[in-house]
DOLO-396999 format. One record per residue: residue in one letter; x, y, z of N, C-alpha, C in turn. Coordinates in steps of 0.2 Angstrom, whole numbers, always signed. Each point is the difference from the previous one (the first is absolute). Layout:
a; X; Y; Z; X; Y; Z; X; Y; Z;
...
***
This chain:
m; +5; -5; -1; -5; +4; +1; +4; +7; +1;
e; +6; -2; +3; +3; +8; +0; +4; -1; -8;
s; +1; -2; -3; +2; -1; -6; -4; +5; -5;
m; -6; -2; +0; -4; +1; -4; +0; +10; +2;
r; -1; +1; +7; +0; +6; +0; +7; +4; -2;
r; +5; -2; -1; +6; +1; -1; -1; +4; -8;
v; -4; -7; -5; +1; +3; -5; -6; +6; -3;
l; -7; -2; +5; -5; +5; -1; +4; +7; +3;
r; +6; +2; +4; +4; +4; +1; +2; +2; -6;
i; +5; -2; -3; +5; +2; -7; -4; +1; -6;
a; -5; -5; +1; -7; +3; -6; -2; +8; +0;
v; -3; +0; +6; -2; +8; +0; +5; +4; +1;
i; +7; -1; +2; +6; +7; -3; +0; -3; -10;
t; +1; -4; +2; +1; +0; -7; -5; +4; -7;
a; -7; -1; +3; -5; +3; +0; +1; +6; -2;
v; +0; +2; +7; +3; +10; +0; +7; +4; -4;
v; +3; -7; -1; +8; +2; -4; -3; +3; -6;
c; -2; -5; -4; -1; -2; -4; -7; +4; -7;
g; -3; +3; +6; -7; +4; +1; -5; -2; -2;
l; -1; -8; +2; -5; -4; -1; -5; +5; +5;
p; -9; -5; -1; -2; +2; +6; +0; -4; +5;
v; +1; -2; +6; +1; -1; +6; -7; -6; +1;
a; -5; +2; -3; -8; -3; +2; +2; -8; -6;
a; +4; +2; -4; +2; -7; -4; +2; -6; +4;
v; +2; +1; +6; +5; -4; +2; -4; -5; +4;
p; -2; -4; +4; -5; -4; +2; +0; -2; +6;
a; -6; +0; +4; +0; +3; +6; +0; -7; +5;
a; +3; +1; +6; +0; -8; +5; -5; -2; +0;
d; +1; -7; +1; -5; -2; -2; -3; +0; +11;
p; -6; +1; +1; -1; +1; +7; -2; -8; +2;
l; -1; -5; -3; +0; -6; +5; +8; -4; +1;
s; +3; +5; -4; +7; -3; +3; +5; +4; +3;
e; -3; +5; +0; +1; +4; +8; -2; -2; +6;
a; -6; -2; -2; -3; -3; +5; +3; -4; +2;
r; +4; -6; -3; +2; -5; +2; +7; +1; +0;
s; +4; +5; -1; +6; +1; +3; -1; +4; +7;
a; -5; +4; +1; +0; +3; +6; -1; -8; +6;
y; -3; -4; -1; -3; -7; +5; +7; -4; -1;
e; +4; +2; -5; +5; -6; +2; +5; +4; +5;
k; +1; +7; -2; +3; +5; +6; -3; +1; +6;
r; -5; -4; +3; -2; +1; +4; -5; +6; +2;
d; -2; +4; -6; -1; +7; +2; -7; -1; -2;
y; -4; -6; +4; -7; -1; +0; -6; +7; -2;
a; +2; +5; +7; -6; +6; -1; +1; +3; -9;
k; +5; -1; -3; +1; +3; -5; -2; -5; -5;
a; +1; -6; +1; -4; -6; -5; -8; +1; -1;
v; -1; +2; +7; -10; +1; +1; -1; +4; -4;
t; +4; +5; +2; -3; +8; -4; +0; -1; -8;
l; +5; -3; -4; +3; -1; -5; -9; -4; -5;
l; +1; -6; +6; -7; -5; -4; -5; +3; +2;
d; -3; +2; +5; -6; +3; +1; -1; +5; -5;
a; +3; +4; -4; +0; +4; -4; -1; -3; -7;
l; +2; -5; +0; +1; -4; -7; -8; -7; -1;
i; +0; +0; +6; -8; -7; +3; -6; +6; -1;
g; +1; +5; +3; -7; +3; +3; -6; -4; +2;
k; -5; -1; -3; -4; -5; +2; -4; -6; -4;
g; +5; +0; -5; +0; -7; -3; +7; -4; +2;
s; +2; -3; -4; +2; -7; +1; +9; +2; -3;
g; +0; +5; -5; +7; +3; -1; +4; -5; -6;
p; +5; +1; -1; +5; -5; -5; +2; -4; +4;
s; +0; -7; -2; +1; -5; -1; +5; +0; +9;
g; +0; -3; +4; +5; +0; +4; +0; +5; +7;
a; -3; +4; -3; +0; +7; +2; -5; -3; +9;
l; -6; -1; -2; -1; -2; +6; +2; -7; +7;
e; +2; -4; -5; +7; -4; +6; +3; +2; +3;
l; +4; +8; -6; +5; +1; +5; -2; +5; +8;
r; -4; +3; -4; -4; +4; +5; -3; -5; +7;
m; -3; -5; -1; -1; -5; +4; +6; -1; +4;
r; +6; +0; -5; +6; -4; +6; +2; +8; +4;
t; +0; +3; -4; +2; +5; +4; -4; +4; +6;
h; -8; -1; +0; -2; +0; +6; +3; -4; +7;
i; +0; -7; -4; +4; -3; +6; +5; +3; +3;
k; +6; +0; -5; +4; +2; +6; -1; +5; +4;
l; -4; +5; -2; -3; +6; +5; -4; -2; +5;
n; -2; -6; +1; -2; -3; +5; -8; +2; -2;
a; -3; +2; -5; -6; +2; -1; -4; -7; -3;
s; -2; -2; +3; -3; -8; -2; -4; +1; -3;
g; -6; +7; +5; -7; -1; -3; +2; +4; -9;
k; +3; +3; -1; +0; +3; -6; +4; -6; -4;
a; +4; -4; +0; +1; -6; -3; -6; -6; +0;
v; -3; +1; +2; -5; -5; -2; -4; +3; -6;
e; -5; +7; +1; -3; +3; -2; +3; -1; -9;
d; +8; +0; +0; +5; +2; -8; -2; -8; -2;
y; +1; -7; +3; -3; -5; +0; -5; -2; -1;
n; -5; +2; +2; -7; -2; -2; -1; +3; -6;
r; +3; +7; -1; -2; +2; -6; +3; -3; -7;
l; +9; -1; +1; +1; -4; -6; -3; -8; +1;
a; -4; -3; +7; -2; -5; -4; -6; +0; -3;
e; -3; +5; +3; -7; +2; -7; -1; +2; -7;
h; +10; +4; +0; -1; +3; -7; +1; -10; -4;
r; +4; -2; +4; +6; -6; -1; -8; -6; -4;
g; -5; +2; +6; -5; -7; +1; -1; -6; +2;
k; +8; +0; +4; +0; -5; +4; +6; +1; +6;
d; +2; -4; +4; +5; +2; +2; +6; +0; +0;
d; +6; +1; +0; +7; -1; -1; +2; -4; +8;
r; +1; -8; -1; +1; -3; +5; +7; +4; +4;
p; +8; -1; -2; +5; +3; +3; -1; +9; +0;
l; -4; +2; -1; -1; +7; +3; -3; +0; +6;
l; -5; -3; +1; -5; -3; +5; +5; +0; +5;
r; +3; -6; +0; +6; -2; +5; +3; +6; +2;
e; +1; +5; -5; +7; +3; +3; -7; +7; +5;
l; -2; -2; -4; -8; +7; +4; +0; -4; +5;
a; -1; -5; +4; -3; -2; +7; +5; +1; +2;
l; +5; -2; -3; +8; +1; +7; +1; +7; +0;
g; -2; +5; -5; +2; +7; +3; -9; +2; +5;
v; -2; -4; +0; -5; +2; +5; +1; -2; +8;
i; +4; -7; +0; +2; +0; +5; +7; +2; +4;
a; +3; +1; -6; +6; +6; +3; +1; +2; +6;
p; -5; +7; -2; +0; +8; +5; -1; -6; +8;
a; -4; -3; -2; -2; -4; +7; +3; -3; +6;
v; +8; -1; -4; +5; -4; +5; +3; +6; +2;
l; -1; +4; -1; +3; +7; +4; -7; +4; +4;
d; -5; -3; +2; -5; +3; +3; +3; +0; +8;
m; -3; +6; +3; +2; +0; +5; -5; -3; +7;
r; -5; -4; -4; -4; -4; +5; +4; -7; -3;
e; +0; -5; +6; +1; -7; +0; -3; -5; -2;
q; -6; +1; +1; -7; -3; -3; +0; +0; -10;
m; +3; +6; -2; -1; +2; -5; +6; -1; -2;
r; +5; -1; +1; +9; -4; -3; -4; -8; -1;
g; -2; +0; +7; +0; -10; +1; -5; -1; -7;
a; -5; +1; -2; -5; -1; -5; +5; +1; -6;
a; +4; +5; -3; +2; +1; -5; +6; -5; -1;
v; +5; -3; +6; +4; -5; -2; -5; -7; +2;
t; -7; +0; +3; -2; -6; -2; -2; -2; -8;
a; -3; +8; -4; +0; +0; -7; +7; -2; -4;
l; +4; +2; +2; +6; -2; -3; +3; -7; -1;
k; -1; -4; +5; -1; -7; +3; -6; -4; -6;
e; -4; +3; +1; -6; -4; -7; +5; +1; -5;
v; +0; +5; -2; +3; +0; -9; +5; -7; +0;
a; +7; +6; +6; +5; -9; +0; +3; +2; -7;
g; +2; +5; -3; +5; -1; -6; +7; +5; +3;
a; +6; -2; -6; +7; +1; +1; -2; +10; -1;
d; -5; +0; -1; +0; +9; -1; -2; +3; +5;
m; -3; -4; +4; -2; +1; +8; +6; +0; +5;
l; +5; -3; -3; +7; +2; +6; +2; +6; +4;
p; +0; +5; -5; +4; +5; +3; -4; +0; +6;
l; -8; +3; -1; -4; +3; +4; -1; -5; +5;
l; +1; -7; +1; -1; -2; +5; +6; -3; +5;
e; +6; +3; -4; +7; -1; +3; +1; +7; +4;
s; -4; +4; -5; +0; +7; +6; -4; -1; +5;
a; -8; -3; +1; -3; +0; +6; +5; -5; +4;
l; +5; -3; +0; +4; -3; +4; +2; +4; +4;
a; +0; +7; +0; +4; +6; +5; -7; +3; +3;
d; -6; -2; +0; -4; +3; +3; +1; -2; +7;
q; -4; +6; +5; +3; +2; +5; -5; -6; +4;
s; -6; +0; -2; -5; -6; +1; +1; -9; +0;
g; +2; -3; +6; +3; -6; -3; -4; -4; -4;
m; -8; +1; +4; -5; -4; -4; +1; +0; -7;
v; -1; +9; -4; +3; +0; -6; +7; -5; -4;
r; +5; +1; +4; +6; -3; -2; -2; -8; -1;
a; -3; -3; +5; +0; -7; +2; -3; -1; -7;
l; -7; +3; -4; -4; -1; -6; +4; +1; -6;
a; +6; +6; +2; +5; -1; -8; +5; -3; -1;
v; +3; -4; +6; +2; -7; -1; -5; -7; -3;
e; -6; +0; +1; -3; -4; -3; +1; +1; -7;
g; -5; +8; -1; +1; +2; -7; +6; -2; -5;
v; +6; +2; +3; +6; -2; -3; +2; -6; -2;
a; -3; -6; +7; +3; -8; -2; -7; +0; -6;
r; -5; +2; +1; -4; -2; -9; +1; +1; -4;
t; +7; +5; +0; +2; +0; -7; +8; -4; -2;
g; +1; -2; +6; +5; -5; -3; +3; +3; +3;
h; +3; +3; +2; +7; +3; +0; +2; +3; +8;
a; -3; -5; +4; +2; +2; +7; +6; -2; +1;
a; +7; -6; -2; +6; -2; -1; +2; +6; -1;
h; -1; +5; -6; +3; +2; -3; +2; +8; +2;
s; -6; +1; +7; +0; +7; +3; +3; +2; +4;
d; +6; +4; +0; +3; +1; +7; -4; +4; +5;
r; -4; +4; -3; -5; +4; +6; -6; -6; +3;
l; -3; -5; -3; -3; -4; +3; +6; -5; +5;
r; +6; -2; -2; +3; -3; +5; +4; +5; +6;
k; +0; +6; +0; +1; +2; +5; -4; +1; +5;
l; -8; -2; -3; -4; +0; +6; -1; -7; +4;
l; +6; -1; -1; +2; -8; +7; +1; +6; +5;
q; +2; +5; +1; +1; +4; +6; -5; +3; +1;
d; -4; +1; -3; -6; +6; +2; -3; -1; +7;
p; -2; +5; +3; -1; +1; +6; -10; -4; +1;
a; -3; -1; -5; -5; -2; +1; -1; -9; -2;
a; -4; -3; +6; +5; -7; +0; -7; -2; -8;
i; -7; +2; -1; -2; -1; -6; +2; +0; -7;
v; +6; +5; +0; +3; +2; -6; +5; -5; +1;
r; +7; -2; +4; +2; -6; +0; -1; -6; -1;
a; -7; -2; +2; -4; -6; -4; +0; +1; -4;
a; -2; +4; -4; -4; +3; -6; +6; -2; -4;
v; +6; +2; +0; +6; +0; -4; +3; -7; +0;
l; -1; -4; +7; +3; -6; -1; -5; -4; -4;
r; -5; -3; +1; -5; -3; -6; +3; +3; -7;
a; +0; +5; -1; +0; +4; -7; +6; -6; -2;
l; +7; +1; +4; +7; -4; -2; -1; -7; +2;
g; -3; -3; +1; -1; -8; +2; -5; -2; -8;
e; -5; +4; -1; -4; -1; -6; +2; +1; -6;
s; +10; +3; +1; +1; +1; -7; +4; -3; -4;
g; +1; -7; +5; +6; -6; -2; +7; +2; -1;
d; +1; +7; +2; +7; +0; +0; +4; -3; +8;
r; +5; -5; -3; +3; -2; +9; +6; +3; +0;
k; +0; +4; -3; +6; +5; +0; +0; +6; +6;
l; -9; +1; +1; -2; +2; +6; +3; -3; +8;
i; -1; -8; +1; +1; -1; +4; +2; +4; +8;
y; +8; +3; -5; +2; +1; +7; -2; +7; +2;
e; -3; +3; -1; -3; +6; -1; -6; -1; +3;
i; -4; -4; +2; -5; -2; +4; +2; -3; +6;
e; +4; -6; -3; +2; -3; +9; +0; +5; +6;
p; +6; +4; +1; -3; +7; +5; -6; -1; +4;
l; -3; +0; -6; -9; +5; +2; -1; -6; +5;
l; +0; -7; +0; -1; -7; +5; +2; +3; +7;
k; +1; +4; +2; +2; +2; +6; -5; +7; +2;
d; -3; +4; -5; -4; +3; +0; -4; +2; +6;
d; +0; +7; +5; -5; -3; +6; -6; +2; +0;
q; -3; -1; -7; -7; +1; +2; -4; -8; -4;
p; -1; -6; +1; -2; -6; -3; -3; +2; -5;
r; -5; +4; -1; -5; -2; -8; +9; +3; -5;
v; +4; +1; +2; +7; +3; -6; +6; -8; +1;
s; +0; -1; +4; +6; -6; +1; -5; -5; -3;
a; -4; -1; +2; -7; -5; -4; +3; +0; -8;
a; -1; +7; -5; -2; +0; -4; +8; -1; -5;
a; +6; +2; +8; +5; -1; -5; +2; -9; -1;
a; -3; -4; +6; -2; -7; +0; -3; -2; -7;
a; -6; +2; -1; -1; +0; -8; +0; -1; -5;
a; +3; +7; -1; +5; +2; -4; +6; -7; -3;
l; +2; +0; +6; +6; -6; -2; -2; -7; -3;
v; -7; +0; +5; -4; -7; -1; +0; +1; -9;
a; -3; +6; -3; -3; +1; -7; +6; -1; -5;
l; +8; +2; +3; +5; -1; -2; +5; -8; -1;
g; -5; -3; +2; +3; -7; +4; +4; +1; +3;
r; -3; +2; +6; +5; -4; +7; -7; -3; +5;
p; -2; -5; -1; -6; -2; +4; +2; -1; +7;
e; +4; +0; +4; +0; -1; +6; +0; +6; +4;
a; +0; +4; -4; -2; +7; +2; -7; +1; +2;
l; -5; -3; -2; -7; -2; +3; -1; +1; +6;
t; +4; -6; +3; -2; +1; +7; +1; +7; +5;
t; +2; +4; -2; +0; +8; +3; -6; +3; -2;
v; -2; +0; -5; -8; +3; -3; -5; -4; +4;
l; +0; -5; +2; -4; -4; +4; -1; +1; +6;
e; +6; +2; +3; +3; +2; +5; -5; +7; +4;
g; -2; +3; -8; -3; +4; +2; -7; +1; +2;
l; -2; -5; +0; -11; -2; +0; +1; -1; +8;
k; +5; +0; +4; +0; +1; +6; +0; +6; +4;
h; +0; +5; -6; +1; +6; +8; -7; +0; +0;
p; +3; +7; +7; -7; +0; +4; -7; +5; -4;
k; +5; +4; -4; -5; +5; -3; -4; +0; -5;
p; -8; -4; -4; -2; -1; -3; +1; +3; -8;
d; +3; +8; +1; +2; +1; -8; +6; -1; -1;
e; +5; -3; +3; +5; -3; -1; -2; -7; -3;
r; -4; -1; +4; +0; -9; -6; -4; +1; -5;
a; -7; +4; +2; +0; +1; -8; +6; +0; -4;
a; +2; +6; +2; +7; +3; -7; +4; -6; -1;
v; +2; -5; +6; +2; -4; -3; -3; -8; -5;
l; -8; +2; +1; -3; -7; -3; +2; +5; -8;
r; -1; +6; +0; -2; +3; -8; +8; -3; -4;
i; +7; +2; +4; +5; +0; -1; +0; -8; -4;
l; -3; -6; +5; +2; -6; -2; -5; -2; -7;
a; -7; +6; -3; -2; -1; -5; +1; -5; -4;
h; +8; +4; -5; +1; -2; -6; +3; -4; +1;
l; +4; -5; +4; +6; -3; +3; -3; -8; -2;
k; +1; -4; -6; -2; -6; -1; +6; -6; +4;
d; -4; -2; +6; +2; -4; +5; -5; -5; +3;
a; +0; -5; +1; -4; -2; +3; +0; +1; +8;
r; +4; +3; +3; +0; +0; +4; -3; +9; +4;
v; -2; +3; -6; -3; +5; +0; -9; -2; +2;
i; +0; -4; -7; -9; -2; +0; +1; -1; +7;
a; +1; -7; +6; -2; -2; +5; +3; +7; +6;
a; +1; +6; -2; +1; +4; +5; -6; +7; +1;
l; -2; -2; -8; -6; +5; -2; -10; -2; +3;
k; +2; -8; +0; -6; -6; +2; +1; +4; +7;
a; +5; -2; +4; +0; +2; +6; -1; +7; +3;
a; +1; +5; -5; -3; +5; +3; -7; +3; +1;
l; -2; -4; -5; -10; -1; +0; -2; +0; +6;
a; +5; -2; +5; -4; -2; +8; +3; +6; +4;
d; +4; +5; -3; +6; +5; +4; -10; +3; +5;
r; +4; +4; +7; -5; +3; +3; -1; +8; -3;
d; +2; +2; -4; -3; +5; -2; -3; +0; -8;
g; -5; +2; -2; -5; -1; -3; +6; +4; -7;
n; +4; +6; -1; +3; +1; -6; +4; -3; -2;
v; +3; -5; +3; +6; -6; +0; -6; -3; -2;
r; -3; -3; +1; -7; -7; -3; +0; +3; -5;
a; -3; +7; -3; -2; +0; -8; +6; +2; -1;
t; +6; +2; +0; +3; +2; -4; +5; -9; -4;
a; -1; -5; +6; +2; -7; -2; -4; -3; -6;
a; -7; +0; +1; -4; -3; -3; -2; +7; -7;
g; +1; +5; -1; +1; +4; -6; +6; -4; -6;
i; +8; -1; +5; +5; -1; -3; -1; -8; -4;
l; -4; -4; +8; -1; -7; -5; -4; +2; -4;
a; -4; +3; -2; -4; -1; -8; +3; +4; -5;
e; +5; +5; +1; +3; +3; -5; +5; -6; -2;
r; +2; -4; +3; +4; -5; -1; -3; -8; -3;
g; -7; +3; +0; -4; -7; -1; +2; -7; +4;
e; +2; +0; +6; +0; -7; +4; -8; -1; +1;
a; -3; -3; -5; -8; -6; +0; -1; -3; +6;
e; +7; -3; +3; -2; -2; +6; +2; +2; +5;
a; -1; +7; +2; -1; +3; +4; -9; +3; +1;
a; -3; -1; -3; -7; +1; -2; -4; -1; +5;
p; +3; -5; +4; -6; -3; +6; +2; +4; +7;
a; +8; +1; +1; -1; +5; +5; +1; +7; +0;
i; -3; +1; -5; +1; +9; -3; -8; -2; +1;
a; -3; -3; -2; -8; +0; +0; -2; +1; +8;
l; +3; -4; +6; +0; +2; +5; -2; +9; +4;
l; +3; +3; -4; +2; +6; +0; -8; +6; -4;
i; -2; -5; +0; -7; +3; -3; -7; +4; +4;
k; +2; -3; +8; -3; -1; +6; +4; +4; +5;
d; +6; +3; -3; +6; +4; +4; -4; +5; +5;
p; +3; +3; +5; -5; +6; +4; +3; +5; -4;
m; +6; +1; -3; +3; +7; -3; -4; -2; -7;
a; -2; +7; -3; -3; +0; -7; +6; +0; -4;
i; +5; +2; +0; +5; +0; -5; +1; -7; -2;
a; +0; -3; +5; +4; -9; -2; -6; -2; -2;
r; -8; +1; +3; -4; -2; -6; -2; +2; -8;
g; +1; +6; +1; -1; +1; -8; +8; -3; -4;
v; +5; +1; +4; +6; -3; -6; +1; -5; +0;
a; -3; -5; +6; -3; -8; -1; -4; -1; -5;
a; -6; +2; -1; -6; -1; -7; +4; +3; -5;
a; +5; +4; +1; +1; +4; -9; +5; -8; -1;
s; +6; -2; +5; +4; -4; -2; -4; -9; -4;
l; -5; +0; +5; -3; -6; +0; -3; +1; -8;
a; -3; +7; -3; -3; -2; -6; +7; -1; -5;
r; +5; +3; +2; +6; +0; -4; +2; -5; -2;
l; +1; -6; +4; +2; -5; +0; -5; -8; +1;
e; -6; +3; -2; -6; -5; +0; -7; +1; -5;
g; +2; +5; -3; -6; +5; -6; -6; -2; +4;
a; -4; -2; -4; -9; -3; +1; +0; -3; +7;
k; +4; -5; +0; -1; -4; +8; +1; +3; +4;
a; +3; +9; +1; +2; -1; +7; -7; +6; +0;
v; -4; +1; -4; -8; +5; +1; -4; -1; +6;
p; -1; -9; +1; -6; +0; +7; +4; +0; +6;
i; +7; +2; -2; +3; +1; +7; -2; +7; +3;
i; +4; +3; -6; +1; +9; +0; -7; +4; -1;
e; -7; -4; -4; -4; +5; +0; -2; +4; +5;
p; -3; -5; +7; -3; +3; +8; +4; +7; +0;
l; +8; +2; -2; +2; +6; +1; -2; +5; -5;
l; -3; -1; -4; -6; +6; -1; -3; +4; +4;
q; -3; -4; +5; -4; +5; +7; +4; +2; +6;
d; +8; +0; -3; +5; +0; +6; -2; +8; +2;
e; +2; +0; +7; -2; +6; +5; +7; +6; -3;
n; +4; -2; -2; +7; +5; -3; -1; +0; -6;
p; +0; +6; -6; -3; +2; -6; +6; +0; -4;
f; +7; -1; +5; +7; -3; -6; -1; -8; +0;
v; -3; -3; +4; +0; -5; -2; -4; -2; -6;
r; -7; +4; +0; -6; -1; -5; +1; +2; -5;
a; +6; +7; -1; +3; -2; -7; +6; -5; -2;
e; +3; -2; +5; +5; -3; -5; -3; -8; -1;
v; -5; -2; +3; -6; -7; -1; -2; +3; -6;
a; -3; +5; -1; -5; +1; -6; +4; +1; -6;
a; +5; +3; +1; +5; -1; -6; +2; -8; -2;
v; +2; -4; +4; +2; -4; -3; -7; -4; -1;
l; -4; +1; +1; -6; -6; -1; -4; +4; -5;
l; +3; +6; -3; -3; +1; -7; -1; -4; -5;
p; +5; -2; -2; +0; -5; -7; -4; -6; +3;
h; -2; -2; +5; -4; -6; +2; -5; +1; +3;
r; -3; +5; +3; -6; +1; +1; -3; +8; +2;
p; +2; +1; -9; -1; +7; +2; -9; +5; +0;
g; -3; -7; +0; -6; +4; +2; -1; +2; +10;
s; +6; -2; +3; -1; -2; +8; +7; +5; +2;
a; +3; +3; -7; +6; +4; +2; -1; +5; -1;
e; -3; +2; -7; +0; +8; -4; -6; +4; +6;
p; -5; -3; +4; -3; +5; +3; +5; +3; +5;
v; +2; -4; +3; +6; +2; +4; +6; +4; +0;
l; +2; -2; -6; +3; +6; -4; -1; +5; +1;
r; -7; +1; -3; -3; +7; -2; +0; +3; +7;
a; -4; -3; +5; +0; +1; +6; +3; +4; +5;
l; +8; -2; -3; +6; +3; +2; +3; +5; -1;
m; -2; -1; -10; +5; +8; -1; -6; +4; +2;
q; -7; -1; +1; -4; +6; +4; +1; +3; +6;
s; +7; -3; +4; +1; +0; +7; +3; +9; +2;
r; -1; +3; +2; +0; +6; +3; +11; +0; +1;
d; -1; -4; +1; +9; +0; +3; +5; -3; -6;
p; +3; +5; -2; +6; +1; -6; +3; -7; +2;
s; +1; -1; +4; +6; -7; +1; -3; -6; -2;
v; -8; -2; +3; -3; -6; -5; +0; +1; -5;
r; -2; +6; -5; +0; +0; -6; +5; -2; -2;
s; +6; +2; +1; +7; -3; -1; +3; -6; -1;
a; -4; -4; +6; +1; -7; +2; -2; -4; -7;
v; -8; +4; -2; -3; -6; -5; +5; +0; -7;
g; +4; +6; -1; +1; -1; -5; +8; +0; -2;
k; +4; -1; +8; +6; -5; +1; -2; -8; +1;
a; -7; -1; +1; -1; -8; +1; +0; -1; -9;
l; -4; +4; -4; -1; -1; -6; +6; -2; -4;
a; +3; +5; +2; +8; -1; -5; +2; -6; +2;
y; +2; -1; +6; +6; -6; +4; +0; -8; -4;
r; -11; +0; -1; -2; -6; -4; +2; -2; -7;
g; +0; +5; -2; +4; +0; -6; -7; -2; -5;
n; -6; +2; +3; -5; -2; -4; -5; +6; -5;
p; +0; -1; -9; -3; +7; -3; -8; +0; +1;
a; -2; -3; +6; -8; +1; -2; +1; +6; +6;
a; +4; +0; +2; +2; +7; +6; +4; +6; -5;
l; -2; +1; -6; +2; +7; -3; -6; +4; +1;
p; -8; -3; -2; -4; +6; +0; +0; +2; +7;
y; +1; +0; +5; +1; +1; +7; +7; +3; +0;
l; +4; -1; -2; +6; +5; +1; -2; +8; -4;
l; -4; -1; -4; +2; +5; -5; -6; +3; +3;
e; -3; -3; +4; -4; +5; +2; +2; +4; +7;
l; +5; -3; +4; +4; +2; +6; +4; +4; -1;
m; +1; +1; -8; +4; +6; -3; -3; +6; +0;
r; -8; +1; +0; -2; +6; +1; -2; +2; +8;
d; +3; -5; +3; -1; +3; +8; +1; +8; +2;
d; -2; +0; +8; +2; +10; +1; +3; +0; +4;
t; +5; -5; +0; +7; +0; +2; +5; -3; -2;
p; +4; +3; +1; +9; -3; -1; +1; -8; -1;
r; -1; -2; +8; +3; -5; +0; -5; -8; -4;
p; -8; -1; +1; -2; -4; -5; +2; +1; -6;
r; +0; +5; -2; +4; +2; -8; +5; -3; -3;
i; +6; +1; +5; +6; -1; -2; +2; -9; +1;
t; -6; +0; +4; +2; -7; +1; -3; -6; -6;
a; -5; +4; -2; -4; -4; -5; +5; +3; -7;
i; +2; +6; +0; +7; +2; -7; +4; -6; +1;
r; +5; -1; +6; +3; -5; +1; -1; -7; -5;
a; -7; -2; +2; -1; -6; +0; -2; -2; -9;
l; -4; +5; -1; +2; +1; -7; +3; -1; -5;
g; +8; +4; +4; +6; -2; -2; +2; -6; -1;
h; -4; -7; +4; +1; -5; -2; -3; -6; -1;
l; -6; +2; -1; -6; -2; -3; -2; +1; -6;
g; +1; +5; -1; -4; +5; -4; +3; -3; -7;
s; +3; +4; -7; +0; -2; -7; +3; +4; -3;
e; +1; +3; -7; +1; +7; -1; -5; +5; -3;
q; -6; -4; +0; -5; +1; -2; -3; +6; +6;
h; +2; +1; +5; +1; +2; +6; +3; +7; +2;
l; +6; +2; -8; +3; +4; +1; -5; +8; -2;
a; -5; -1; -2; -4; +4; -1; -3; +3; +6;
t; -1; -5; +6; -4; +2; +7; +6; +4; +2;
l; +5; -1; -1; +6; +1; +6; +2; +8; -2;
k; +1; -2; -6; +4; +9; -2; -6; +6; +3;
p; -5; +0; -1; -2; +7; +5; +2; +2; +5;
l; +3; -7; +8; +2; +0; +4; +8; +3; +0;
l; +2; +0; -5; +6; +3; +1; +0; +8; +2;
s; -5; +2; +0; -1; +9; -2; -4; +0; +8;
d; -2; -6; +4; -4; +1; +6; +3; +4; +6;
a; -4; +3; +5; +2; +6; +2; +3; -3; +5;
d; +2; -6; +3; +3; -4; +6; +7; -5; -3;
v; +3; +3; +4; +9; -1; -3; +0; -6; +1;
a; -2; -6; +3; -1; -7; +1; -3; -2; -6;
v; -6; +1; -1; -4; -2; -6; +5; +1; -4;
r; +1; +5; -3; +3; +2; -6; +6; -6; +0;
v; +3; -1; +4; +9; -2; -1; -3; -8; +1;
t; -6; -4; +3; -3; -5; -1; -2; -2; -6;
a; -4; +5; -4; -3; -2; -5; +6; -2; -7;
a; +8; +6; +2; +3; +0; -4; +3; -8; -2;
g; +1; -3; +7; +2; -4; +1; -3; -6; -1;
a; -5; -3; +1; -6; -4; -6; +2; +2; -6;
i; -1; +5; -3; -1; +0; -8; +9; -3; -1;
g; +5; +2; +2; +8; -3; -1; -2; -7; +2;
r; -3; -1; +5; +1; -8; +1; -4; -3; -7;
l; -7; +3; -2; -2; -3; -4; +2; -1; -10;
l; +5; +4; +1; +4; +3; -9; +5; -5; +2;
q; +3; -5; +7; +6; -1; +1; -4; -9; -1;
v; -5; -2; +2; -2; -8; +0; -4; +0; -8;
s; -1; +7; -1; -5; -2; -8; +5; +0; -5;
k; +6; +2; +1; +6; -1; -8; -1; -5; -3;
***
């Protein structure tokens, strides 16, 4: 571009010297000037040039696309969304790579939001997409001031497949938050890179039980089965939240001793621990555990009853219906939500009225629980309910439904999600962007 300007200047000088009219010299192309300004990171100038060029139309080819990218650089995601919509309307179809770029542009500013909840929503959205182009933002979130956000970022980096190669992630083995250290250890264990063993071993002596258990589990995953004894020791901890954390650490390990430990935890004195064990056994597909899980249907703790019902349905399908259907009348609305969601494919006549009633609850956490339960079950029949929850008056149920649609929906639901990129609520916007990114990824 600079060489072009030099040629033009020479042409002007030549015209003056030779007595030629300067008007005969061709003017610089405004779109080229805008591109030059963009490349020089002079985004304000680029926008000014493009605004004049585009006006109320679409401008020359490439102008709207460039202005959308410029607005993203200026953190003006709302204007970027407007440009994308105008471009898609002009072309009569979506531009998949550009829509993914827009989704990332909507998420990016929220990673630096002042509010922890919004940063958490942004990093969760990045996790949903989990492409290599998400890595720079995820790695920047590894330095977040919140331990919860850092742990989410660790999980996101792991999903991109770059955990073993990320120096920033490995440095978090010394993070002050136990939840972060445990997340890093799981990521390194799942990487399959045995060269990391020497970095993991010192954490066996960590003063936090869940961290030492996570270190041992990582070693097991990397081919050191003798380390499992250390993990199992964590199940004797007096605090139930530590025992539950250890169970979740055990969840992905392939070892017969793990199954025995999970079954034993079904009789733990704490309801949350019993529920955690039941859920993990179902996720692992351990059908022989079904009779023991069935005993929790009458558990005094609501969380254990709900998870037991969902776990039985997952393990036994229609066979479990007679056992769990009575829980549609459970006194706890969260239990009813779990049961109605799993019965929807088998007993729609019984499940639908319960779901509808729960979706009319005045408590947004109950409405949100419906969306979460429907999403977790992975039933296409859940889609009409999720689409309805996306019109809820409060953000929480909408966010749950949007995230679920990213897992259960298809490319045809992009049209439903795109308007939410301009939603007034930051968490809704970034969750919609994550769902769009995910749908674009899985429909390649």
